[in-house]
C-alpha positions in Angstrom: -32.6 51.1 -18.2 -34.7 50.8 -21.4 -38.9 50.7 -21.0 -40.3 48.4 -23.7 -43.9 48.4 -24.4 -45.7 45.1 -25.2 -45.1 46.0 -29.4 -40.9 46.6 -28.2 -41.3 51.1 -28.6 -38.9 51.9 -26.6 -41.7 53.8 -23.6 -38.4 55.5 -21.3 -35.2 55.7 -21.1 -33.6 56.1 -17.9 -29.8 56.5 -17.0 -28.4 54.9 -13.8 -25.4 55.7 -14.2 -25.4 58.1 -11.1 -27.5 56.1 -8.8 -26.3 53.9 -6.3 -27.5 50.1 -6.1 -30.3 50.9 -3.9 -31.7 53.8 -6.1 -31.8 51.6 -8.4 -33.4 48.9 -6.6 -35.8 51.2 -5.4 -36.5 52.2 -8.5 -37.1 48.9 -10.1 -39.8 47.9 -7.5 -41.4 51.6 -7.9 -41.9 50.7 -11.6 -43.7 47.3 -10.1 -41.1 44.8 -11.0 -41.0 41.6 -8.3 -37.8 40.7 -7.0 -37.3 37.1 -6.6 -36.6 35.8 -2.6 -33.7 33.7 -4.7 -32.6 33.0 -8.0 -34.7 29.5 -8.5 -37.9 30.5 -6.0 -40.9 31.0 -8.3 -42.4 33.9 -9.5 -45.8 34.5 -8.1 -48.9 34.1 -10.6 -49.8 37.8 -10.9 -46.4 39.2 -11.6 -46.1 36.9 -14.3 -45.8 39.7 -17.0 -45.2 42.4 -14.5 -44.5 45.5 -14.7 -46.5 45.1 -17.3 -50.4 45.4 -17.4 -52.4 43.4 -19.4 -54.5 44.6 -22.7 -57.7 45.3 -22.1 -59.7 42.6 -24.4 -62.9 42.8 -26.2 -65.3 39.8 -27.8 -63.5 39.6 -31.5 -66.7 40.5 -33.2 -65.9 44.2 -31.4 -62.4 44.5 -31.8 -61.5 44.0 -35.9 -58.1 43.5 -36.8 -56.4 46.8 -39.0 -57.7 45.0 -42.6 -61.1 44.6 -41.2 -60.6 40.7 -40.6 -61.6 39.3 -36.9 -58.5 38.4 -35.3 -57.8 34.6 -34.3 -59.2 33.9 -30.6 -56.5 32.9 -28.4 -56.8 30.4 -25.5 -58.4 32.0 -22.1 -55.3 33.4 -19.8 -52.6 33.5 -23.1 -50.7 36.5 -22.3 -51.4 38.4 -26.0 -47.6 38.9 -27.0 -47.2 35.0 -27.0 
């Protein structure tokens, strides 16, 4: 299991070959993944980007980009990676 950051950088690599299915299920629950009751069940809004945590956001005038320019504004509710 490879856990990635919102920038697709590897955060952690967890070997699963010596784990049982039950242990793996417990692990992903502890990591904050949501398990749907059925494959076609909807995912609750609070779990749409789980287990990712939202990035802290600052108003554009307080968070200039690396080149010193103000980043473009995003629609409210839009995930920063989209």
